[in-house]
C-alpha positions as CSV (number, residue, x, y, z in Angstrom):
1,M,8.5,-7.9,17.1
2,E,7.4,-4.4,16.1
3,Q,3.9,-3.2,17.1
4,P,1.6,-2.4,14.3
5,T,0.8,1.3,14.0
6,Q,-2.7,2.7,14.2
7,T,-4.4,3.1,10.9
8,D,-5.0,6.7,9.6
9,L,-8.2,5.7,7.7
10,E,-8.7,9.3,6.5
11,L,-5.3,9.3,4.9
12,L,-5.9,5.9,3.3
13,I,-9.2,7.2,1.9
14,D,-7.4,10.3,0.6
15,L,-4.6,8.3,-1.0
16,A,-7.1,6.0,-2.6
17,T,-9.2,8.8,-4.0
18,Q,-6.1,10.5,-5.5
19,A,-5.3,7.3,-7.3
20,D,-8.9,6.7,-8.3
21,M,-8.9,3.5,-6.3
22,D,-11.1,2.1,-3.5
23,Y,-10.0,2.7,0.1
24,R,-10.0,-1.1,0.6
25,D,-7.2,-1.4,-1.9
26,A,-5.2,1.2,0.2
27,Y,-5.9,-0.8,3.3
28,F,-4.9,-4.0,1.7
29,V,-1.4,-2.6,1.0
30,W,-1.2,-0.8,4.4
31,E,-1.9,-4.1,6.3
32,R,1.2,-5.6,4.7
33,V,3.6,-2.7,5.2
34,R,2.2,-1.0,8.3
35,T,5.4,-1.5,10.4
36,H,7.6,0.1,7.6
37,P,8.5,3.8,8.4
38,S,7.3,4.8,4.9
39,A,4.1,2.8,4.9
40,Y,1.9,5.5,3.6
41,L,4.3,6.4,0.8
42,I,4.4,2.7,-0.2
43,V,0.6,2.6,-0.2
44,K,0.6,5.6,-2.5
45,A,3.2,4.1,-4.8
46,V,1.4,0.8,-5.1
47,L,-2.0,2.5,-5.7
48,C,-0.5,4.6,-8.4
49,L,1.1,1.6,-10.0
50,A,-2.2,-0.3,-10.0
51,D,-4.0,2.6,-11.5
52,K,-1.5,3.6,-14.2
53,Q,-0.9,0.0,-15.3
54,T,-4.5,-1.2,-14.7
55,L,-3.3,-4.0,-12.4
56,P,-5.3,-5.7,-9.6
57,I,-4.0,-4.3,-6.3
58,E,-2.5,-7.7,-5.4
59,V,-0.5,-7.9,-8.6
60,A,0.7,-4.2,-8.1
61,F,1.8,-5.0,-4.6
62,V,3.8,-8.1,-5.7
63,T,5.3,-6.1,-8.6
64,W,6.3,-3.3,-6.3
65,S,7.7,-5.7,-3.7
66,M,9.9,-7.4,-6.3
67,W,11.1,-4.0,-7.6
68,A,11.8,-2.7,-4.1
69,G,13.7,-5.8,-3.1
70,R,13.7,-7.2,0.3
71,L,10.9,-5.5,2.3
72,R,9.8,-6.6,5.7
73,V,6.1,-7.1,5.5
74,T,3.4,-8.4,7.9
75,R,1.0,-11.2,7.2
């Protein structure tokens, strides 16, 4: 089992601010993809999707996950 990585809260806040979203939305996504090597890029993509399509973060994450295919996420 992979160990979860340490949260870079400052980066999550910055990504959320860039997408005009709340940092809790960024953390919601990060919690689910934190063991993925591109976790912060995924966070940014999902935040942008949520912002541009005016979707709740949960819906944006599910939409992105379906588009990305099989992604190993943590619960």
